[in-house]
C-alpha positions as CSV (number, residue, x, y, z in Angstrom):
1,M,33.8,31.5,-39.4
2,I,30.5,33.0,-40.7
3,T,29.2,29.5,-40.9
4,R,30.0,28.8,-37.1
5,R,28.5,32.1,-36.3
6,I,25.1,30.9,-38.3
7,A,25.4,27.6,-36.4
8,L,25.6,29.5,-33.1
9,A,23.1,31.7,-33.8
10,T,20.6,29.0,-34.8
11,A,21.1,27.0,-31.9
12,L,20.7,29.7,-29.4
13,G,17.7,31.1,-31.3
14,F,16.3,27.4,-30.8
15,S,17.2,27.4,-27.0
16,F,15.6,30.9,-26.6
17,A,12.6,30.0,-28.5
18,T,12.2,26.5,-26.3
19,S,12.9,28.2,-23.2
20,A,10.0,30.8,-23.9
21,A,7.7,27.8,-24.9
22,F,8.2,26.0,-21.8
23,A,6.5,26.8,-18.3
24,Q,10.1,26.0,-17.1
25,A,12.9,25.8,-18.6
26,P,13.4,21.6,-19.2
27,A,16.3,20.0,-17.3
28,G,17.8,16.8,-16.2
29,K,18.2,13.5,-18.1
30,V,15.5,12.4,-21.0
31,T,15.8,8.9,-21.9
32,V,15.2,7.7,-25.0
33,V,14.8,3.9,-26.5
34,T,15.8,3.5,-29.8
35,S,16.6,1.1,-32.5
36,F,19.1,3.6,-34.4
37,S,22.8,3.3,-33.9
38,K,25.6,5.4,-32.6
39,D,26.6,6.9,-35.8
40,V,23.0,8.4,-35.9
41,T,22.4,9.3,-32.3
42,D,25.7,10.6,-31.3
43,P,25.3,13.7,-33.6
44,I,22.1,14.5,-32.5
45,K,22.8,14.0,-28.7
46,K,26.1,16.3,-29.2
47,A,23.7,18.7,-30.9
48,F,20.5,18.4,-28.8
49,E,22.6,18.8,-25.5
50,K,24.6,21.9,-26.8
51,A,21.4,23.4,-28.1
52,M,19.5,22.5,-24.5
53,P,21.9,23.5,-21.9
54,G,20.8,21.2,-18.6
55,V,19.5,18.6,-20.5
56,T,21.1,15.5,-20.9
57,L,20.1,12.6,-23.7
58,E,20.5,9.1,-22.4
59,V,20.1,6.7,-25.0
60,Q,19.3,3.1,-24.7
61,N,19.6,0.9,-27.9
62,R,17.3,-1.7,-28.5
63,N,16.1,-3.0,-31.9
64,T,12.2,-2.1,-32.8
65,N,10.7,-5.2,-31.4
66,A,12.5,-5.2,-28.4
67,G,12.2,-2.0,-27.9
68,V,8.5,-2.2,-28.2
69,K,8.3,-5.4,-25.9
70,Y,10.3,-3.3,-23.4
71,L,8.0,-0.8,-22.7
72,E,5.3,-3.3,-22.7
73,E,7.1,-4.9,-19.9
74,T,8.1,-1.5,-17.4
75,R,4.7,0.0,-18.2
76,A,3.9,-0.3,-14.3
77,N,7.4,1.2,-13.8
78,N,8.1,3.5,-16.7
79,Q,11.3,5.0,-16.7
80,V,11.5,6.1,-20.3
81,D,10.8,9.4,-22.0
82,L,10.8,8.6,-25.5
83,F,11.0,6.0,-28.5
84,W,12.4,7.0,-31.3
85,A,12.8,4.4,-34.3
86,S,11.9,3.8,-38.3
87,A,8.8,1.5,-37.9
88,P,5.9,3.4,-38.0
89,D,3.5,0.5,-37.5
90,A,5.5,-0.3,-34.5
91,F,4.1,3.5,-33.2
92,E,1.1,2.0,-34.1
93,V,1.2,-1.0,-31.6
94,L,2.3,1.5,-29.0
95,K,-0.2,3.6,-29.6
96,G,-2.9,0.9,-29.6
97,K,-1.4,-0.2,-26.2
98,Q,-1.7,3.1,-24.7
99,L,2.0,3.4,-24.1
100,L,2.4,7.1,-26.0
101,T,1.1,10.3,-25.1
102,A,-0.2,12.9,-27.5
103,Y,1.7,15.9,-28.1
104,K,1.3,18.2,-31.1
105,P,4.6,19.8,-32.0
106,R,5.5,23.9,-32.6
107,A,7.5,23.1,-35.5
108,T,6.6,25.0,-38.9
109,G,7.3,24.4,-42.4
110,I,6.6,20.5,-42.2
111,P,3.9,19.5,-45.0
112,E,1.4,17.0,-44.2
113,K,2.7,14.1,-46.1
114,I,6.2,13.0,-47.8
115,G,5.2,11.0,-51.2
116,S,1.8,9.7,-50.6
117,Y,2.5,8.7,-46.5
118,P,1.3,11.1,-43.7
119,I,4.1,12.5,-41.7
120,N,2.5,13.1,-38.4
121,D,0.1,10.8,-36.3
122,P,-3.2,12.4,-37.3
123,Q,-3.9,12.0,-33.2
124,G,-0.3,13.2,-32.5
125,F,0.8,10.2,-30.7
126,Y,4.0,10.3,-32.7
127,S,5.8,12.6,-34.8
128,G,7.7,11.9,-38.2
129,F,11.3,13.6,-38.2
130,A,12.9,12.1,-41.2
131,A,11.9,10.0,-44.3
132,S,13.4,6.8,-45.7
133,G,13.0,4.3,-48.6
134,Y,14.0,0.8,-48.8
135,G,16.1,-0.7,-51.6
136,I,19.5,-2.3,-53.0
137,M,23.1,-1.6,-51.9
138,W,26.2,-3.0,-53.4
139,N,29.7,-3.1,-53.4
140,E,31.3,-1.9,-56.7
141,R,34.5,-3.5,-56.0
142,Y,32.9,-6.9,-55.1
143,A,30.8,-6.7,-58.1
144,K,33.6,-6.2,-60.7
145,A,35.4,-8.8,-59.1
146,N,32.6,-11.3,-59.1
147,K,30.8,-10.1,-62.5
148,L,27.6,-9.1,-60.5
149,P,25.4,-6.7,-63.0
150,E,23.9,-3.7,-61.3
151,P,20.7,-4.9,-59.5
152,K,17.7,-2.4,-60.4
153,D,14.9,-4.6,-59.1
154,W,14.2,-7.1,-56.4
155,Q,13.6,-9.8,-59.1
156,D,16.9,-9.0,-60.3
157,L,18.3,-10.6,-56.8
158,A,16.6,-13.7,-58.1
159,K,18.7,-14.6,-61.0
160,P,21.1,-17.2,-60.9
161,V,24.4,-14.7,-61.2
162,F,23.4,-13.2,-57.7
163,Y,23.6,-16.9,-56.0
164,D,25.5,-16.5,-52.5
165,H,25.9,-13.1,-52.8
166,V,23.4,-11.1,-51.2
167,S,22.6,-10.6,-47.4
168,I,19.3,-9.2,-45.4
169,A,18.5,-8.7,-41.8
170,S,15.7,-10.9,-40.2
171,P,12.2,-9.1,-40.2
172,A,11.7,-10.6,-36.7
173,R,14.8,-8.3,-35.3
174,S,14.8,-5.4,-37.6
175,G,11.9,-3.1,-38.2
176,T,13.4,-1.8,-41.1
177,T,13.6,-5.0,-42.9
178,H,10.1,-6.1,-41.9
179,L,9.0,-2.8,-43.5
180,T,10.7,-3.8,-46.6
181,I,9.0,-7.2,-46.8
182,E,5.8,-5.8,-46.1
183,T,6.5,-3.3,-48.9
184,I,7.1,-5.8,-51.2
185,L,4.0,-7.8,-50.2
186,Q,2.0,-4.6,-50.8
187,G,3.3,-3.7,-53.6
188,E,3.3,-7.2,-55.5
189,G,0.6,-8.5,-53.6
190,W,0.4,-11.7,-50.8
191,D,1.2,-14.3,-53.2
192,K,3.3,-12.9,-56.0
193,G,5.0,-10.9,-53.0
194,W,6.1,-14.3,-51.3
195,R,7.4,-15.8,-54.4
196,T,9.4,-13.1,-55.1
197,I,10.8,-12.8,-51.8
198,K,11.5,-16.5,-51.5
199,E,13.1,-16.7,-54.9
200,M,15.5,-14.0,-53.8
201,S,16.1,-15.8,-50.3
202,G,17.6,-18.8,-52.3
203,N,20.1,-16.6,-53.5
204,F,20.9,-15.4,-50.0
205,R,24.5,-15.7,-48.0
206,T,23.6,-14.8,-44.8
207,I,20.2,-13.6,-42.6
208,T,21.6,-11.3,-39.7
209,D,20.2,-10.6,-36.6
210,R,20.6,-6.9,-36.9
211,S,20.3,-4.0,-39.5
212,F,23.6,-2.8,-38.8
213,G,25.3,-5.8,-40.0
214,V,23.9,-6.1,-43.6
215,P,25.4,-2.9,-44.9
216,E,29.1,-3.5,-42.8
217,A,29.1,-6.8,-44.7
218,V,28.8,-4.8,-48.0
219,N,31.0,-1.8,-46.9
220,S,33.6,-4.5,-46.3
221,G,33.3,-6.5,-49.3
222,Q,32.2,-9.6,-47.2
223,V,29.3,-10.2,-49.1
224,G,28.1,-7.9,-52.5
225,V,24.8,-6.7,-52.0
226,G,22.7,-6.2,-49.1
227,I,18.6,-5.5,-48.9
228,V,19.0,-2.2,-46.7
229,I,17.3,1.0,-45.7
230,D,18.6,3.9,-47.9
231,F,20.5,6.0,-45.1
232,F,22.9,2.7,-44.7
233,A,24.0,3.6,-48.4
234,F,24.0,7.0,-48.4
235,S,26.2,7.4,-45.1
236,A,28.5,4.5,-46.6
237,Q,28.7,6.9,-49.6
238,A,29.8,9.7,-47.7
239,S,32.4,8.0,-45.7
240,G,34.0,6.8,-49.0
241,F,33.1,3.1,-49.2
242,P,32.7,1.9,-52.9
243,V,28.7,1.2,-52.8
244,K,25.6,2.0,-55.0
245,F,21.9,2.1,-54.1
246,V,19.1,2.2,-56.1
247,Y,15.2,2.2,-55.4
248,P,13.2,-0.9,-56.8
249,S,10.2,-0.1,-58.7
250,V,8.4,-1.5,-55.7
251,T,9.3,0.3,-52.5
252,T,7.9,3.2,-50.4
253,V,9.0,6.0,-48.8
254,V,7.9,6.4,-45.0
255,P,8.6,8.6,-41.8
256,A,10.8,7.2,-39.3
257,N,9.3,8.6,-36.0
258,V,9.6,9.9,-32.3
259,G,6.7,9.8,-29.7
260,I,6.4,10.3,-26.0
261,V,5.8,7.6,-23.7
262,T,3.3,7.2,-21.4
263,N,3.9,8.5,-17.9
264,A,7.6,10.0,-19.3
265,P,9.7,10.7,-16.4
266,N,10.7,14.2,-17.9
267,K,7.9,15.0,-20.3
268,A,9.0,18.6,-20.7
269,A,12.6,17.5,-21.8
270,A,11.2,14.9,-24.2
271,E,8.8,17.6,-25.9
272,A,12.0,19.4,-25.7
273,F,14.1,16.9,-27.6
274,I,11.2,16.7,-30.4
275,E,10.9,20.3,-31.3
276,F,14.8,20.2,-31.5
277,L,14.6,17.1,-33.9
278,L,12.0,19.3,-36.1
279,S,13.8,22.4,-35.8
280,P,16.1,23.7,-38.9
281,N,18.9,23.0,-36.6
282,G,18.0,19.8,-35.9
283,Q,16.7,19.0,-39.4
284,E,20.2,19.9,-40.4
285,V,22.0,17.3,-38.5
286,L,20.6,14.9,-40.6
287,L,22.7,15.8,-43.7
288,E,25.9,15.1,-42.0
289,P,27.8,12.7,-43.8
290,G,27.5,10.1,-41.1
291,I,23.6,9.9,-41.0
292,R,22.3,11.2,-44.5
293,R,18.8,10.7,-43.5
294,L,15.9,12.5,-45.5
295,P,14.6,15.6,-43.6
296,V,10.8,16.3,-43.3
297,N,11.2,19.8,-43.6
298,P,11.5,20.8,-47.5
299,A,13.5,23.9,-47.0
300,V,16.4,22.1,-45.2
301,Y,17.3,20.5,-48.6
302,A,18.8,23.8,-49.8
303,K,21.4,23.1,-47.8
304,A,22.1,19.7,-48.6
305,G,24.3,18.8,-52.2
306,A,22.7,18.7,-55.4
307,D,23.1,14.5,-55.7
308,Y,21.4,14.5,-52.3
309,P,17.7,12.6,-52.4
310,N,14.8,15.0,-51.9
311,P,11.3,13.0,-52.0
312,F,9.7,16.5,-52.4
313,T,10.8,17.1,-55.6
314,D,12.6,14.0,-57.1
315,P,9.6,11.9,-59.1
316,R,10.8,8.6,-58.1
317,F,9.3,9.0,-55.1
318,Q,6.0,10.2,-56.3
319,K,5.8,6.8,-57.9
320,M,6.6,5.0,-54.9
321,I,3.7,2.8,-53.4
322,G,1.1,3.9,-50.8
323,F,2.1,2.2,-47.5
324,D,-1.0,0.9,-45.7
325,V,0.0,1.2,-42.0
326,D,-2.8,-0.8,-40.4
327,K,-2.4,-3.5,-43.1
328,S,1.1,-4.0,-41.7
329,E,0.7,-4.0,-38.3
330,A,-2.6,-6.2,-38.4
331,R,-0.3,-9.2,-39.8
332,T,3.5,-8.0,-38.4
333,A,3.8,-10.8,-36.1
334,V,2.2,-13.1,-39.0
335,V,4.6,-11.8,-41.4
336,D,8.0,-12.0,-39.4
337,T,7.2,-15.6,-38.2
338,L,6.5,-16.7,-41.9
339,F,9.5,-15.1,-42.7
340,D,11.7,-17.4,-40.3
341,Q,9.8,-20.3,-40.6
342,L,9.7,-20.6,-44.3
343,I,13.0,-18.9,-44.9
344,S,15.2,-17.8,-42.1
345,F,15.4,-21.5,-40.3
346,Q,15.2,-23.5,-43.9
347,L,18.0,-21.4,-45.7
348,D,20.3,-24.1,-46.5
349,A,16.9,-26.6,-47.8
350,L,16.2,-23.6,-49.8
351,K,19.6,-22.5,-51.2
352,G,19.7,-26.3,-52.0
353,V,16.9,-26.7,-54.1
354,T,17.5,-22.9,-55.8
355,K,21.0,-24.1,-56.9
356,T,19.7,-27.3,-58.6
357,L,16.9,-24.9,-60.5
358,H,20.0,-22.4,-61.2
359,E,21.6,-25.7,-63.0
360,V,18.4,-26.6,-64.8
361,D,18.0,-22.9,-66.3
362,A,21.9,-23.2,-67.3
363,A,21.1,-26.4,-69.0
364,L,17.8,-25.6,-70.6
365,A,19.4,-22.4,-72.1
366,R,21.9,-24.6,-74.1
367,K,19.4,-27.5,-74.8
368,P,15.3,-27.2,-74.3
369,N,13.6,-30.1,-72.8
370,P,9.9,-29.3,-72.4
371,Q,9.9,-32.2,-69.4
372,A,12.6,-30.6,-67.4
373,K,11.0,-27.3,-67.9
374,A,7.7,-28.7,-66.6
375,L,9.7,-30.3,-63.6
376,A,11.5,-27.1,-62.8
377,D,7.8,-25.1,-62.9
378,E,6.6,-27.7,-60.3
379,A,9.4,-27.3,-58.1
380,R,9.2,-23.5,-58.0
381,S,5.3,-24.1,-57.2
382,L,6.5,-26.1,-54.5
383,I,8.9,-23.5,-53.5
384,A,6.1,-20.6,-53.3
385,A,3.2,-22.0,-51.9
386,L,2.4,-20.8,-48.7
387,P,0.6,-22.3,-45.5
388,V,-2.0,-19.3,-45.1
389,T,-3.7,-17.0,-47.3
390,E,-3.4,-13.2,-46.7
391,V,-7.3,-13.0,-45.4
392,Q,-5.8,-15.5,-42.8
393,S,-2.7,-13.8,-42.2
394,A,-4.6,-11.0,-40.5
395,S,-7.5,-13.0,-39.1
396,A,-8.4,-12.4,-35.4
397,E,-7.5,-16.0,-34.6
398,L,-4.2,-15.8,-35.9
399,R,-3.4,-12.6,-34.6
400,G,-4.2,-13.9,-31.4
401,A,-1.9,-17.0,-31.3
402,F,0.7,-13.9,-31.5
403,S,-0.6,-11.9,-29.0
404,G,2.4,-12.7,-26.4
405,A,-0.1,-13.7,-23.6
406,K,0.6,-17.1,-21.7
407,E,-2.0,-18.7,-22.5
408,K,-1.9,-18.3,-26.2
409,G,1.9,-19.9,-26.2
410,A,1.0,-23.2,-26.9
411,R,-1.0,-22.2,-29.9
412,Q,1.6,-20.2,-31.1
413,A,4.3,-22.9,-30.8
414,E,1.7,-25.3,-32.6
415,V,1.6,-22.6,-35.6
416,E,4.8,-22.2,-36.0
417,S,5.8,-26.4,-36.1
418,Q,2.9,-26.3,-38.6
419,W,4.6,-23.7,-41.0
420,A,8.1,-25.3,-40.3
421,S,7.0,-28.5,-41.0
422,F,5.1,-27.1,-44.3
423,A,8.3,-25.3,-45.5
424,R,10.4,-28.4,-44.9
425,D,7.8,-31.0,-46.7
426,N,7.4,-28.7,-49.7
427,Y,11.3,-27.9,-50.3
428,G,12.0,-31.4,-49.9
429,K,9.2,-32.3,-52.7
430,A,10.7,-29.4,-54.5
431,K,14.5,-30.4,-54.4
432,V,13.0,-34.4,-55.7
433,K,11.6,-32.2,-58.8
434,A,14.5,-29.7,-59.1
435,D,17.0,-33.2,-59.2
436,E,14.5,-35.1,-61.8
437,A,14.6,-31.6,-63.9
438,L,18.4,-31.6,-63.9
439,K,18.7,-35.1,-64.9
440,A,16.2,-34.8,-68.0
441,A,17.8,-31.4,-68.9
442,R,21.2,-33.0,-69.3
């Protein structure tokens, strides 16, 4: 009863404060485009509408890339008030296209940074409301049944034991997966990072269209291991699924954001929603078992359990890499397209040569053979090769090909075809080398 009274007082206090802060109390419908699932949006919608009588939150769910494209396409007759997602580079894209309106929240108690990353856009075009890290989730029952060790780093997922047991979402269709891939590239460097990504990918069972598909498959035991954003694992644990999660040594923590869309139909209600998200009441909703996000207000962690990750006090977060959002934004389309052309659309070929190389490694462990090892090394170099350098990935010429303009469509198709051909040729040559290595090793 006491807890309910405190919650009610907090909600009423927020309602009174926001009513006083705005010249006219917000009312009507506020529309948000978001990549978050109903597990996240429904509890927040319920709490916001309770704290803000007279305002209704309408949620339109689209993946991050589709949401950005939608706002671009409808800017002449915009009907959306807020964009709400995890990927900071998506907000930079919207900011650069003048699709966001600056707003400085009145909320207090929120520091400037989380780890090494700024929580809010310096110009006020978007605000961080929660933080997230990227890592590896696995099903303990599945792992025991299939004799899988606990993974600790990205490179662990490239080991033979994980072949056909790993799942990931496509970065071209999942903003959070894009950030994971970009984090590896920034943390390990362009060439080494892509090598790690390709070596892991050779063990993938599936590449899904949506982020949600990966944790759902791990929770149900359809697949053993998933590359996910942390809150998928935390909420699954809170719901009783037998899963665990680890932050690899090369990862980062960045804020999930919210921003007001340019020419928002209900700007006052949009501002009220941001104020609610950043209020103690809104931040506490993030702790609910079905959400389990990391609040950006350090004081809220006092109400979390002792095992709840705290990026403001946990030393793991202080060791994470600094994420360069400008670098990520400059090459987003290139990275996503490379992943699809080199991995998603070539997965069968990549898995085929990877399986053979695993067999070579097993044979060499039993009986060393310099010739076989040399051939296997050649095969791995062919797999790791890239059609573009890091400098080229952010070049004006290549970025222009993926600008979305109609006149650039032919150039984009040409680039994609070149990259696909590069991958097919290299994986084919690698398979020949791997087969020769296996024959020599036996």
